[in-house]
N, C-alpha and C positions, 0 to 999 in steps of 0.2 A: 504494500500500500504506500503510495506517494504521500509525503507530508509537506505542507506549505505553512508558512507563518500566516499568510493572508490568502483566503480564497474569495474571489469575487464571482458571483453568479449573475451573468448578464453582460453583454458586450456592446451595448449602445452607449450613448453619451455619458450617462451616470457611471456605468461600469468602467468605461475607459478612463474617465477622470479620476475615479476612486483609485484604480490601480496605479495610474501615473503619479498621483499625489502621494500614495504610500511609498512608492519607489524613490521619489524625490525627497521625501521627508525622513524616511527610515531606510536608507540604501542598503542596510545589512539584512533587511527582511526579504524573504523569498515569497514572491507573489505570483498567483495564477488567475487568469480570467477564463471562466468556463462559459461558453455560449453554444446554443444549439444551431444557430444560423451559420451557413457556410459563407454567406455574404450579408453584410450589415449596411442598411440604408442610412443615409442622412435623413432623419425623420422629417424635418421641416422642409426638405427639398422635394418631398414626394409629389406635390402638385405640379412642380416645375419640370418634372420629367415629361409632361405632356407636350410642351413646346419649347419653353425657354432653354432648358437643359437638353431636352429632346431625346434622351436616352437613359434608361434606368441604370445602365452600367456606368454612367458618368456621375451617378449620385450615390456613390459607395464610400464608406469609411474604410481606409486601408488597414490591414492587419498590423502594419507597423505602428499604428497609433497605440497598440499594446506592446508588441515585441520590441519596438524601438525605444521603449522606456525601461527595458530590462525585465519585463514580466513575461511569464510563459502564457501561452494561449492553447486551450484545449477546445476543439470543436466536438461537442457531445452534449447530451441533455442530462441535466441533474433531475433525477426522478424522485429523490428522497433526501431529506436532511435528517440526521440523527443527532440532535443536540447533546444528549447524554454521553455519546461517544465522540463528539466533536468530529464528525465526518459526514461526507456527502456520497451518495451512490449515483453512478452514472448509468445511462441506458446500456452502454457497452458492457456493463458488469464491473467496471473499475470502481475502486473506492479511493477517495481523496480525504486525507485528514487535514484539519486546520487548527490554528490557534485562535484566529479571528475570522469571522465570516461576514461578508458584506453582500446583502441582497440588493441587486439592481435589476429586478425582473420586469420593470417597466409597466406598461399599460396595454389594454386591448380595447378595440372598438365596442361601443355599446351597440347591441344588435336588438333593436326594438321588436316587440311581439306584434308586428303588423302582418295581417293576413297577406300571404303571397310573398313573404320575404325570402322564401327558398326557391323562387322561380329562377330559371336561367336568365342572367342579365342583371341580377341584383347583387351589388357589391357593398361591403364596408371597406374601410381603408386601414388595414393592419400594416404594421411596419415589417412587412414580409416581402422579400424580393420577388418570389414567384407570383404572388397575388398581384403585386403592383405591376409586374411585367404583363400579366394577363389583362389587368384593368386598362393599361395603356393601349394594348392591342384592340380591346373592345371599344374604347373611346374613338379610336381612329376609324373603326368600321361603322359606328352608330351615327344616326342622324338626329334623333330626338333624345336628349339626355335630361333626366330630372335629378336634381340634387336635393336631397332631403336634409335640411339643416343649413342655416346661413351664418354659421360661425366662421372662424378663420379658414379651416380646411375647405368648407363649402364654397366660400367666396373666392379663395385662391384657385380652386379647381374650375369654377365658372369663368373666372378671368382668363385662365389658360385655354380652356376648351373653346370658349367663344372666339378666340383668335384663330381657331381652325375652321371657322365658318359653320359650326354646328348650331342647332337650335337648342338652347340651354334654358331650363327653368329651375329657379331656386324656390323651394317651399320652406318657409320659416314660421314657427308658431308665435314668435315675438313680434312686436310692431315693426321692428327694423332688423335687417341683417346686421351682424356685429353688435347687436343690441346690448350684450352684457359688458363689452369692453369700452363702448363709446356712447356718449350722449347723442340724442337724436340729430343734432345739426351736423355732426361728423358722419354718422351712419347714413344720413340722407345724401351727403356728398358722394359716399362710396356707391350708394344705390344708383344715383344719377349716372355715374361713370359706367357702371355695369349695364344700365339700360341703353346708354348710347352705343354700347358694344353689341346690343341685340339680346341681352339676357332678360328674360321675363322673370319678375320677382313677385311671388305670392306670399305676403306677410300676414300674420294673424290667422294662419291656416294650419290645419292638422291633416296628416295623411291617414285615412281610415282603411285603405286597402291598396295593394299592388295587384292589379288584375293581369291575367295572362291568357295565352292561347297556345295549346300544344306544348305546355311546359315552359314557355318563354314569356318574358314580361311583355305586356302590350300597352298598358296605361296605368297611371297613378290616379286614384280616386281620393278627392279631398272631402273634408267634413261638410263643406259648403255645397257639395254635390257636383262640383266641377270635375271633369275627367281630362287628364293631360296625357296625350300620346307619349309613349316612351319605349324605346328599344334598349335603353340602358338606364338603370337607377343606381345612384351612389348615395348610400346612407352615411351621413357625416354629422351625427348628432352628439358626438362626444366620445370620451374614453373613460374606462374605469380601471382601477389598480389591478395589476396582475399579481395577486397575492395567494394564488392557489397553493403553491409550493410551501409557503409559510404556514398557511392554515393547516395543511396536512401534517406539518411538523409540530403543531401546537403553539405556534408563535401568534400571540393575540393580534387581532385586527380591530379597527375602530368602526364607528357607526357608518362611515362612508365607504368601507371596504378596504381601506389602506392599512398597512402595517403600522401599529402604534409605535412611535419613536419619541425620544426626549430631544432636548435641544442639541445633543451631540450625535443624533442619529441612532442611538442605542435602542434596541427593541427591549421587550420585557423578558427576554431570554439572554442569559449571560454570554458575552462575547459574540453576539450576533447583532449586526447593524443592518439598517435598511435605508436606501437613498433613492432619490428620484421619484418617478411616478407611482411606484409600488407602495410608497410610504405616505402616511397622513402628516405631511409637513404643515406646520402652523404658520399662518400669515396674519398679522394684526389688521391689515386693511382689506379684508374681504368679508362679505356678509355672513358666511358660515365659518369663518376663522381658518379656512384651509387655503393653501397655495394652489393655484391652477397648475395644470400639467403642462409645463413649459420646459424646454431644454435648458433655459437659463436657470430656472429653479432647480432642475435635476442636477446640473453640474455644480451649483452652489452647495447643495446638500451633500454631494459627493466629496467636495473639497473639505467641507466642515467636518464630516465624519472621519475621513482619511487623515487629515492633518492632526487630529486629536486622538488617533487610534491607540497610541501607546503612551503618549504624554500630552498634557494639556498645553498646546502651543498658542492657542488663541481662544479667548472666552467669547463664544457667540451669544447673541441675545436669545431670549427664550423663544422668540418667534422671528420670522422674517418680517421686516417692516413694509416692504414694497416689492412689487414685481412689475415687469414691463412687457407690453405687447408691441409688436410692430408688424406691419404688412404692407404690401404694395397692390394697389388696384388701378389698372389702366395707366401705369407709370407714375401714379401719385402715391406718396408714402403716407400712411396713417399710423400713429403710435400713441400709446397711452401708458400711464403708470399710476398705481394707487387707485383711489376711489374716483368714480365718475361723479358728476354733480347729482345725477339721478339717484345713485346708490347712497351717496352721503346724506341726502335729504331723507331718503327712506329709512336710514339708520338713525335719524334724529339729530344729526350734527347741525349746529348753527354755523353756517358757512358764508363766505364771501367768494365771489367768482371774479377773476381778472382775466381779460381777454385782449389780445392784440393781433392785428393782421398787417403784414407788410410783404415785401418781396425778399427772396432769399439770396439776392446779390445786390450790389450797389455799384453803379446805377442799375435800375431795373431793365435797362436796354441791353445788358449782358445776355448773349445768346443762351437759351435754356433756362432763363430765370423763371421761377414759379412762385405763385402766391403761397405765403407761409402763414399759418394761424397757430397761435399758442394760447391755450386756455388753462388757467391754474385754479385749483380749488383749495381754499385756505380756511382754517378755523377763524370765526369772526372775532373772537376775543383776543387771540394771541397772534394771528397771522401765520400760524404754522401750515406749511404746505402738505396736504394729504392726498393730492391727486393732480394729474395733468393730462391733457390731450393735445396732440399736435397733428398738423398735416402740412405737406409741402413736398419738396424734392428729397433727394437721397440724404441730405444733411439732417433731416428729421430723425433718421435712424440712430444718429449719435446724440442729437439734442435731447432725446428722451432719456438717454443714459445719464446725462447731466442732471435731469430732473429726478431720475430714480435715486441718484446720490443725495439730492436735496431732501427728498421725502424720507429716505432711510436714515439720514443724519439728523432729522428733525429740524431742518432749517425753516426759518420764518420768512415772510415776504421781504422784510427789511434786509436780512442777510443776503437773500437771493438778488434783490434789486441792486445791491452794491458789490456783488461778486464781480471781480475783474474778468473780462472776456477778451479773447483774441478775435479780431475781425479782418477780413480781406475782401476786396471787391468781387473776386471770382468765387469765393467760398461761403460767405455769410451775408446776412443782412447788415445794413449800415450801423455803425456804433451809435448813431443818433436815434435809431429806432430798433435796436436789438430786441427781438420779440420776447425773450424770457425776461429781460430787464423791464420792458414796458408793461408786460402782463403783471409782473410783481408790483410795479409802480401803481397800476390800476387798483390793486388790492389795498395798497397803502392809502390811496386817495379816499377809499371808502371806509377806512377805520376811524 
């Protein structure tokens, strides 16, 4: 039986970062990553295999992400964890002993109990090479494609597929697509872009049936009675923790199905940790207190657990303060961090909203200049920033990270307004109207 200091189960973002961090922090420790997939996809890149990347094989994480850090890699499936004996059993029959075990088993798509979901032509979007390869092939052959769910995956797929000239319909139960991440004015901008690309959007609607003929999908039936022709249906209504292996081993899971962990990623079983989507990671700025399933959150939890695996190197907070979203719709970037205005008001926060609109270059005549909007949500009494939303060009993808730092650090509007920034005509808005500064100033004017 092979023995390792650290065994990591799962070879996607969280598992890779956990292994790399252990090797960097504790170079004397022997580490192995065990994963069942022969090829590992870049999860967030899956929609872009349709057109932008254009090839599933160009959206892979290289094995050197593990082996290049000095960790071993085993392609096999862990079928059982035996905590009392500190070992795992592989499908091949091999046994691997560990001192510390890190679970990074990820998440799997929610498969809603809709009649007709088993028809040929109905897909979820797992992080599985073969399934994504088949889905891409079906997309290329289909003409009428219905996407159930208007979150990030659904919107990104619709953006990509519409560029192929296909007829695409999004069905979303909320009033707007991207409705959990953005306030209505930002979601409506994204909707308008999609509509201009020919995407039909059905919001406030539920799918009651996926109807077929000869075992193949034919149409999608909505609660309103409308029937939408479809020769391909993509179900993208979210993911749930893949904690089956942990539950089988008696490792406790929480109310929402994720593995229960403390602020160091420790489970309730000695020497076993859980990171990424499979764990119930706590975030202070969410309605249910849980972090969303994002690669950025997964890698942060992996670093946190691995860094402190043998010695406390950094004291993390009890929960993560903020998390960030970003996406691109029709060439326009949308990003958010923390609470939306809608969520903040629903949670009972007394807030002030600051907003500013400008161009992302100066002068605005610079080729490629785009309108940039920054919206800040702050506590009315103290001015502390608890959320932000942005839209504009590619620079928004990094501006949101500045605001994520501000939210996490507990900065207030005054501190944010007078933070020094670097500006350049080709790269940023003018220093006279820098949008983060001006949105923060708007909050100060209201206090």
